PLY file of the C-alpha trace (Angstrom):
ply
format ascii 1.0
element vertex 315
property float x
property float y
property float z
element edge 314
property int vertex1
property int vertex2
end_header
-26.86 -60.35 30.29
-25.76 -61.57 26.91
-23.24 -63.89 28.53
-25.88 -65.26 30.90
-28.28 -65.92 28.04
-25.64 -67.72 26.02
-24.72 -69.89 28.99
-28.39 -70.82 29.49
-28.70 -71.63 25.79
-25.64 -73.85 25.92
-27.02 -75.71 28.93
-30.36 -76.20 27.17
-28.53 -77.44 24.09
-26.55 -79.91 26.17
-29.57 -81.32 27.96
-31.70 -81.50 24.86
-29.15 -83.12 22.60
-28.09 -85.72 25.13
-31.68 -86.56 25.95
-33.45 -86.53 22.60
-31.17 -86.29 19.57
-32.55 -88.80 17.09
-34.57 -90.16 20.00
-38.32 -90.42 19.55
-40.73 -91.27 22.38
-40.42 -95.03 22.56
-43.39 -95.88 24.72
-45.38 -94.99 21.62
-43.15 -96.97 19.29
-43.52 -100.49 20.58
-47.12 -100.22 21.77
-48.46 -98.38 18.70
-47.56 -101.29 16.38
-44.36 -99.61 15.21
-41.36 -101.49 16.67
-39.32 -100.15 13.71
-38.73 -96.97 15.75
-37.09 -99.04 18.49
-35.00 -101.25 16.24
-34.33 -100.78 12.51
-33.97 -104.57 12.33
-37.80 -104.81 12.22
-37.87 -103.12 8.79
-39.44 -105.34 6.15
-41.02 -107.93 8.47
-44.69 -108.59 7.81
-46.75 -105.99 5.94
-45.38 -104.98 2.55
-45.51 -101.24 3.36
-46.25 -99.58 6.68
-46.69 -95.83 7.22
-47.03 -94.24 10.67
-47.62 -90.56 11.45
-47.09 -89.84 15.13
-47.61 -86.78 17.34
-46.53 -86.49 20.99
-47.26 -83.47 23.19
-45.53 -83.70 26.57
-46.56 -82.04 29.83
-49.78 -80.46 28.54
-50.41 -77.19 30.39
-46.73 -76.24 30.65
-45.70 -73.40 28.33
-43.11 -74.31 25.68
-43.20 -77.99 26.69
-41.68 -80.57 24.30
-43.72 -81.33 21.18
-42.68 -83.98 18.64
-44.00 -85.08 15.25
-42.61 -87.95 13.21
-43.36 -89.83 10.01
-41.97 -93.32 9.52
-42.18 -95.52 6.43
-40.83 -99.05 6.37
-41.22 -101.77 3.77
-39.94 -105.06 2.49
-37.73 -104.26 -0.51
-36.89 -107.86 -1.46
-37.51 -111.32 -0.03
-34.76 -110.95 2.60
-34.19 -107.17 2.82
-36.19 -104.36 4.38
-35.72 -100.62 4.52
-37.23 -97.60 6.18
-37.03 -93.86 6.70
-38.10 -91.65 9.60
-38.34 -87.86 9.49
-39.10 -85.87 12.61
-39.55 -82.40 14.06
-39.10 -81.68 17.75
-39.51 -78.41 19.65
-38.76 -77.65 23.28
-38.93 -73.99 24.32
-36.32 -71.99 22.42
-34.65 -75.12 21.06
-35.77 -77.34 18.20
-34.42 -80.11 16.03
-35.32 -81.67 12.71
-33.81 -84.72 11.14
-34.11 -87.96 9.25
-33.04 -91.58 9.68
-32.45 -94.01 6.82
-32.31 -97.73 7.64
-31.49 -100.99 5.86
-32.15 -104.43 7.35
-31.07 -107.93 6.33
-33.05 -110.99 7.46
-31.78 -114.58 7.74
-33.55 -117.89 8.36
-31.81 -120.01 11.01
-34.40 -122.80 11.14
-37.60 -123.33 9.16
-38.70 -126.11 11.48
-38.59 -123.93 14.62
-39.29 -120.57 12.90
-35.96 -119.16 14.05
-34.74 -115.94 12.40
-31.93 -113.41 12.79
-31.90 -109.84 11.48
-29.26 -107.11 11.29
-29.72 -103.42 10.50
-27.76 -100.22 9.99
-29.17 -96.70 10.24
-27.70 -93.39 9.09
-29.14 -90.31 10.80
-28.83 -86.58 10.31
-30.05 -84.01 12.85
-30.14 -80.21 12.72
-30.29 -78.57 16.15
-31.47 -74.96 16.49
-31.50 -72.34 19.25
-33.88 -69.41 18.71
-32.38 -66.23 20.25
-35.09 -63.81 19.08
-36.95 -63.54 22.39
-33.98 -63.19 24.75
-35.32 -60.54 27.18
-32.54 -58.14 26.19
-32.18 -55.26 23.74
-29.34 -57.07 22.00
-29.67 -58.92 18.73
-28.06 -62.34 19.05
-27.48 -64.72 16.14
-29.46 -67.94 16.09
-27.37 -71.04 16.51
-27.70 -73.95 14.08
-25.74 -77.18 14.45
-25.87 -80.20 12.14
-24.59 -83.68 12.93
-24.56 -87.16 11.40
-24.45 -90.48 13.18
-25.10 -94.21 12.85
-27.18 -96.80 14.71
-26.92 -100.58 14.60
-29.53 -103.16 15.56
-29.90 -106.92 15.85
-33.14 -108.89 16.19
-33.62 -112.55 17.05
-37.03 -114.24 16.69
-37.95 -117.73 17.80
-41.55 -118.59 16.97
-43.56 -116.08 19.08
-40.60 -114.77 21.09
-38.46 -111.85 19.93
-35.58 -109.83 21.37
-33.66 -106.92 19.85
-30.47 -105.17 20.95
-29.56 -101.75 19.59
-26.88 -99.10 19.86
-27.99 -95.56 18.98
-25.50 -92.78 18.05
-22.33 -94.85 17.62
-20.10 -91.84 16.95
-19.07 -89.18 19.46
-20.41 -85.70 18.80
-18.04 -82.92 17.73
-18.10 -79.82 19.96
-17.27 -76.59 18.17
-16.87 -72.86 18.89
-17.36 -72.84 22.63
-16.34 -74.55 25.83
-19.14 -76.07 27.87
-20.33 -79.21 29.56
-22.10 -80.24 26.37
-21.84 -84.03 26.06
-19.75 -85.58 23.32
-20.91 -89.15 23.96
-24.54 -89.66 22.90
-24.53 -93.46 22.75
-27.65 -95.12 24.00
-28.25 -98.85 24.36
-31.61 -100.57 24.48
-32.93 -104.10 24.65
-36.53 -104.88 23.76
-38.07 -108.31 24.30
-41.61 -109.62 23.85
-43.62 -112.82 23.69
-47.01 -113.27 22.01
-49.55 -115.65 23.57
-51.94 -116.52 20.74
-53.57 -119.73 21.97
-55.60 -118.22 24.81
-58.72 -118.03 22.65
-59.65 -117.62 19.01
-58.66 -114.28 17.41
-56.98 -113.03 20.58
-53.34 -112.21 21.34
-51.71 -111.16 24.60
-48.22 -109.64 24.37
-46.12 -108.78 27.44
-42.91 -106.90 26.66
-39.98 -105.16 28.36
-37.82 -102.28 27.15
-34.55 -101.48 28.98
-32.63 -98.34 28.01
-29.17 -97.12 29.14
-27.38 -93.85 28.29
-23.60 -93.92 28.36
-22.95 -90.21 29.06
-24.80 -89.78 32.35
-25.33 -93.48 33.23
-29.11 -93.01 33.31
-31.27 -96.04 32.67
-34.96 -96.89 32.68
-37.24 -99.88 32.20
-40.68 -100.04 30.58
-42.85 -103.02 31.47
-45.74 -103.36 29.03
-48.80 -105.47 28.42
-50.85 -105.38 25.23
-53.98 -107.29 24.18
-55.35 -107.59 20.63
-58.78 -108.84 19.60
-59.62 -109.67 16.01
-62.64 -107.97 14.46
-64.00 -107.99 10.94
-61.25 -106.87 8.55
-58.88 -105.88 11.37
-58.37 -105.81 15.12
-58.67 -103.61 18.20
-56.10 -103.41 20.98
-55.44 -101.95 24.42
-52.20 -101.71 26.34
-50.51 -100.39 29.45
-46.91 -99.24 29.89
-45.33 -98.96 33.36
-42.04 -97.02 33.51
-39.50 -96.81 36.32
-35.92 -95.54 36.64
-33.49 -98.36 37.34
-31.86 -96.56 40.27
-35.35 -96.42 41.83
-36.25 -100.03 41.14
-40.00 -100.53 40.68
-40.86 -97.09 42.02
-43.23 -95.92 39.26
-42.12 -92.94 37.22
-44.94 -92.97 34.64
-47.97 -95.03 33.64
-49.31 -94.91 30.06
-52.60 -96.52 28.97
-53.09 -96.74 25.20
-55.63 -98.18 22.78
-56.11 -98.39 19.03
-57.59 -100.17 16.06
-56.75 -101.38 12.57
-59.55 -101.55 10.02
-58.57 -102.67 6.56
-55.49 -100.64 5.64
-56.19 -97.84 8.15
-54.58 -97.69 11.59
-55.16 -95.30 14.52
-54.20 -95.23 18.20
-54.27 -92.86 21.16
-52.66 -92.88 24.56
-51.56 -90.68 27.40
-48.79 -90.88 29.96
-49.17 -89.78 33.57
-46.09 -88.94 35.64
-46.34 -90.55 39.05
-44.34 -87.81 40.78
-44.61 -84.15 41.78
-44.31 -82.90 38.20
-47.83 -84.22 37.56
-49.15 -81.38 39.77
-48.01 -78.88 37.12
-49.24 -80.51 33.90
-51.96 -82.67 32.36
-49.73 -85.50 31.20
-48.31 -86.49 27.83
-50.70 -87.24 24.97
-49.90 -89.42 21.94
-51.72 -89.91 18.64
-50.69 -92.28 15.85
-52.28 -92.59 12.40
-51.18 -95.15 9.85
-51.67 -96.95 6.59
-50.66 -100.52 5.71
-50.34 -101.71 2.14
-50.25 -105.46 1.64
-47.97 -106.84 -1.08
-47.52 -110.42 -2.22
-46.22 -112.64 0.61
-42.47 -112.99 0.77
-40.97 -116.26 -0.46
-38.57 -116.12 2.51
-40.02 -117.03 5.92
-37.60 -114.64 7.63
-39.72 -111.65 6.55
-43.07 -113.25 7.42
-44.91 -112.58 10.65
-45.36 -115.64 12.85
-48.32 -114.19 14.79
-51.99 -113.53 13.97
-51.88 -109.74 13.73
0 1
1 2
2 3
3 4
4 5
5 6
6 7
7 8
8 9
9 10
10 11
11 12
12 13
13 14
14 15
15 16
16 17
17 18
18 19
19 20
20 21
21 22
22 23
23 24
24 25
25 26
26 27
27 28
28 29
29 30
30 31
31 32
32 33
33 34
34 35
35 36
36 37
37 38
38 39
39 40
40 41
41 42
42 43
43 44
44 45
45 46
46 47
47 48
48 49
49 50
50 51
51 52
52 53
53 54
54 55
55 56
56 57
57 58
58 59
59 60
60 61
61 62
62 63
63 64
64 65
65 66
66 67
67 68
68 69
69 70
70 71
71 72
72 73
73 74
74 75
75 76
76 77
77 78
78 79
79 80
80 81
81 82
82 83
83 84
84 85
85 86
86 87
87 88
88 89
89 90
90 91
91 92
92 93
93 94
94 95
95 96
96 97
97 98
98 99
99 100
100 101
101 102
102 103
103 104
104 105
105 106
106 107
107 108
108 109
109 110
110 111
111 112
112 113
113 114
114 115
115 116
116 117
117 118
118 119
119 120
120 121
121 122
122 123
123 124
124 125
125 126
126 127
127 128
128 129
129 130
130 131
131 132
132 133
133 134
134 135
135 136
136 137
137 138
138 139
139 140
140 141
141 142
142 143
143 144
144 145
145 146
146 147
147 148
148 149
149 150
150 151
151 152
152 153
153 154
154 155
155 156
156 157
157 158
158 159
159 160
160 161
161 162
162 163
163 164
164 165
165 166
166 167
167 168
168 169
169 170
170 171
171 172
172 173
173 174
174 175
175 176
176 177
177 178
178 179
179 180
180 181
181 182
182 183
183 184
184 185
185 186
186 187
187 188
188 189
189 190
190 191
191 192
192 193
193 194
194 195
195 196
196 197
197 198
198 199
199 200
200 201
201 202
202 203
203 204
204 205
205 206
206 207
207 208
208 209
209 210
210 211
211 212
212 213
213 214
214 215
215 216
216 217
217 218
218 219
219 220
220 221
221 222
222 223
223 224
224 225
225 226
226 227
227 228
228 229
229 230
230 231
231 232
232 233
233 234
234 235
235 236
236 237
237 238
238 239
239 240
240 241
241 242
242 243
243 244
244 245
245 246
246 247
247 248
248 249
249 250
250 251
251 252
252 253
253 254
254 255
255 256
256 257
257 258
258 259
259 260
260 261
261 262
262 263
263 264
264 265
265 266
266 267
267 268
268 269
269 270
270 271
271 272
272 273
273 274
274 275
275 276
276 277
277 278
278 279
279 280
280 281
281 282
282 283
283 284
284 285
285 286
286 287
287 288
288 289
289 290
290 291
291 292
292 293
293 294
294 295
295 296
296 297
297 298
298 299
299 300
300 301
301 302
302 303
303 304
304 305
305 306
306 307
307 308
308 309
309 310
310 311
311 312
312 313
313 314
C-alpha cells in the first residue's frame, strides 16, 4: 500500500509541476488589467505603481479542487526601467506549491513619431512544491515531500501605437529529478505569444480591445488559444469594463473548451473585477465552474520623461 501511495504521489507531482509550476491562471491576467503576469516586459509601463491581489477557485463543487492566490506588484523604477514581484500560493488536493517571481524590464524607444517601442525582461523564480502524506489511508507514517527549484523566464514586447505583441519563454532551465525514478518531466518550458489592438476612436471615452493568447508546452506538446474581447467605458474618475474569453485546444481547432465572461471597474486608485469560467465539456456536469476575483490599487507617480514607459491608450 505504501508503494502504491508513493507512486500516486509521484504521478500527482509530475502532472502538477508540468502543468502549473510558476504558472498562474492567465485568462485572469490579461483581461483583469494585469498583463504583467503574462509577460514581465509590461513592468513599468503606464501607472507608477500597480498592485493586484488575485484569487482563483477552480471546479467549484469538486473536493480538493485547485485553489490559487497571488499578489503582484509592478512599478516604474526609472524613466526606462520597470520591475515587479509576484508571490503565490497554490493548492490541489494533497499537493501544494508556494513561490515568488522577481522581474526586471528595460524599455526602448524605436520611433517617437510612430510611437514604436521595444521592451525586454528577465524573471527569476523560486517554487517550493509539497506533497502532504498525512491522510494516506494507511496506518503507516510517511514523510512529507518538499522540493524546491529555481528557474528563469524571458520576455519581449513590441508596441506600435495601439498594437502590442509579446513573446515569452517560461522556465528556461530543465528541472532536476532527484531521489526516485518516475515519469516526472524534466522539461517545463512553456512558450506564449500575446497580441492585442485597442480601438479608441469608436466613440468618446470608449475602448474596444480584441486580443489573442497562444500557449505551447514543450514537454507534452500541448497547446491552447484564448480569443478575447474587452470593452472599456470611461466614467467619472475611472472606467468600467466587460470582457469575454473563448478558449480552445489547438488540436481541436475552434471546438470550445471554456468560455469566461468577466467584468470590473476602476474608481480612483481602487480596482476590482470578477469573472467565471465555464468548461464546455463533460467535466462541467461535475462542478460549478471556475471563479476569479481580483482586487487592486494603482498609485500614480509623475509621468515618465521617456515615452517608452507611457501608455498610448486612454485607460
